[in-house]
N, C-alpha and C positions, 0 to 999 in steps of 0.2 A: 206406430202412427206418427209420433213426433219426428222420427227420423225421415219418414216419407215426406212429411210436410217440409222439413228442412231441405231435403234433396230437391223438391219441386221449387222451393223459393230460390235455392242456389242456381238451379237451371234457369229459372225465369230472370234472375238478376244478371246471369251471364249473357243470356239472350238479349236483354235490354242494353247492357253495356256494349255488346258487339254491334248492335244496330246503331247505337249512338256513335261508336267509333267510325263505322262506315259513313254515317251521315256527316260527321265532322271532316272526314277525309274528302268527301264530295264537296263540301262547302269550301274547304281550303283550295281544292283544285279549281272550283268555279271562281273563287276570289282571285287566284293567280291568273286565270284566263282573262278575267275582267280587267286586271291591272295591265296585262299585255295589250288588250284592246284599247284601253284608255291611253296608253302610251303610243299605240300604233297610229300612224298618220295615213288615213285613206287618201290616195291620190288617183287622179284620172290620167291615164297616159295613152293607152291603146286598147282596142278591143276587137274581137271577131264578130260581135253581135251588132245589131243595127242601131245601137245607141250612139248617134253621131249628131254633131251640130251643123253638118253640111260641109265642113272643112276637113275635119280629122276624125279618125276612129279612136276609140278609147278602150282602156282596160282598167278595171278596178283592182287595186292591190292594197295590201296592208304592210306598213313598215313599222319596225320598232324604233322609237326615237327616245333618246335620253330625256329625263324629266326637265333639266334646265333648258335644253333646246326647245322642248315642247312649250314651256312656259313663255319663252321669248317669242316663239312663233304665234302662240295664242294672243299675246299682247299686241304684236305687230299686225295681225289680221284684224283684231278689234279696232285698233287705231285707224286702219285704212278702210274699215267698213266692208271687209270681204271675208269669205269663209276660209277656214284652214285649207280646204281642198284647193281653192283658187290660188292661195299663196304658195302651196306646195307645187302645184302645176306650173306656176310662173317661174319658180326658182329652178325646178328641174329642167324647164325649157331653156332657161338662161344657161344652165350648165351644158345642155346638149348643143345649143346653137352658138355659144360664145366662150364660156369659161374654160372648157376643155381644150380650146384651140388658141386662146390668146397668147399663151406663153410660147407655143410653137411658132406663132407669127411674130413674136418679139414685141408685144405690147407691154407697156409699163404704166403705172398710175402716178400722176403728179397733180398737185393742186392747180386750179385754174389760174390763180394769180401768178404762180411760177411759170406756167405755160405761156401766158400772155407776155410776161417779162422776157422770156426767151425769144418769142416771136418778134418783139419790138427790137431786139438786138440784131436781127437778121435783115439784110437788104432784100428788097422785093424780088429781084431777079433770082436770088438763091432760093427763096421760098417757092417761086413758080417752078424752078428746075427740080427742086426736091419733090414737089407734088407730082410732077410728070413722071419722075423716076419711080416713086413708090406706087403711083397709080397703075403703072405697067405690070406690076408683079403682085400687089396685095390682093386684088380681087380674084385673080386666078389662083393664088395660093389658098385663099379661104375656101373657094368653091371646090378645088381639088381635094382639100382635106375633108370637107364636109360631104360632098356629093359625087366626087370623082369626075364629073362631066360638066363642062362649061355650057351654059345655055342662057337664053334671055330670062327665063324664069329664075334661074339660080342667081343671075346677076342682080335682079330686082330684090331678091331675098337677101343677098349680101348687103346691099345698101340699107335695107330696112333693119337688119340685125346690127349693122355697124352703128346706126343711129340709136337703136333701142338700148344697146348695151354699153357702148363706149362713153356716152355722155358728152360727145363732142358737138352734136347738133341734133335737131329734130328734122324729120322728113315728111313731106306730103307728096303722095303719088297721084297725079291726075291722069286718068286713062280715057282720053277722048279720041279725036282724030289722030293725035300724036300723043306720045308719052311725055309728061312733064314731071320732073323731080325738082321739088323746091326744098332747099336745105336752109333751116333757120338756126342761128346761134347767137351768142353774146360775147364772142371772143375777139371781136375787132376786125378791122379791114384786112389785116394781113392773113387772118385765118380764112377769110373769104377768098383771098388770092390762092391760098393753098387748096381749099376745097374745089374751087373751079378747075385748077390744073389737075388735081388728083382724079376727079370724077370724069373729066373729059378724056384724060389719058387712059383711065381704066376701061371706059366704054370702047374706045378705039382699039386698044390692045386685046381686049377680051372678045369683042364681038364684031370688030371692024365697023363700028357705028360712029359717025361724026355728029356731035351735038352742038346746037346753038346755045350759047350761054349768056346769062345776064347776071350782074353782080352788084350788090350793095355792101355797105359795111357790116350788115348783119344777115345777109342772105345770098344764096346762089341758086339760080334756076337753070336747069338744063332741059332742052326740048329736043326730041329725036323721034325717029320712026323705027319701030321694032315690033316684029310679030311675036307676041307672048301667048303661047298656046296652052290648051288643056283646061283643067278645072281651076277654080279660084285658089289662090295661095293660102296655105294654112294660117298665115298671120293676117289675112283679111285684105291683102292688096289685090285690087282687081286686075285681071289679065285682059289682053287685047281681044281675045276671043269672046269675051262677054260684052254685051251692050250695056255698059255701066259707066256713067259719067260721074259717079260720086267719088269724092276724094277720100282717101284714107290717111289718117294721121298716125304716125308712130313717134312717140317721144323717146328721146334718149334716156337711159337710166339715170335716175336722180342720185347724185353723189354729193355728200356734204364735205368730205375731206379732199376730194380731187376728181380728176377726169382721166379717162383712159386715152393715152396718146401713143402714136407710133414713134419709135426711136429714130 
């Protein structure tokens, strides 16, 4: 009798210990999965389903991110008042549209004060000639590396991305009877000279379009006729095929230590 009770108690104890072991294993596995999810950064990039904002399609994915990087990302998103998803999408877009190409195109980063000092040492005719020479090749190189085909759409996207990520200027695109690109900056009159020569040369070399230009010490405006077809651009710039007279503003990336400049 005593032995029978002992055997039953031993069996019951073993059964309970086994179940506790299984439960502990499941809890550890769930905890590990939760840690991965907490470290994962859900980003929106592209999707096959109909979740779209009208400009781009999206896909939901999960990335594993190191804890220190995640901490910095959370703080940065909080300071800017945006979600982690928006921050991740923005940085991935910058990589796709600019960072992976800038070294191939020969861009370097210098402080704005150094850049202005270099400009002041150059005579105006050399600045204009430099702008013309680089304008003939840079837009085409960027478009060919990114999309393989030059088109009016791609040229407008080049200007928008140049402004957004280089930090050299801001751009407004007005799409009315004609296209008008207005470039704003704070780098002085000689930078206006360069931008005017660069953009006019880029338009003519890439698309055979001649632009009318206006220049001040802090801005350059280019007005030209060009048929830009298809849907709206992913970055929000209106195309000529749409009856939309609203202006879209794209700010250059904010840099504290310097600005992206062409060599």
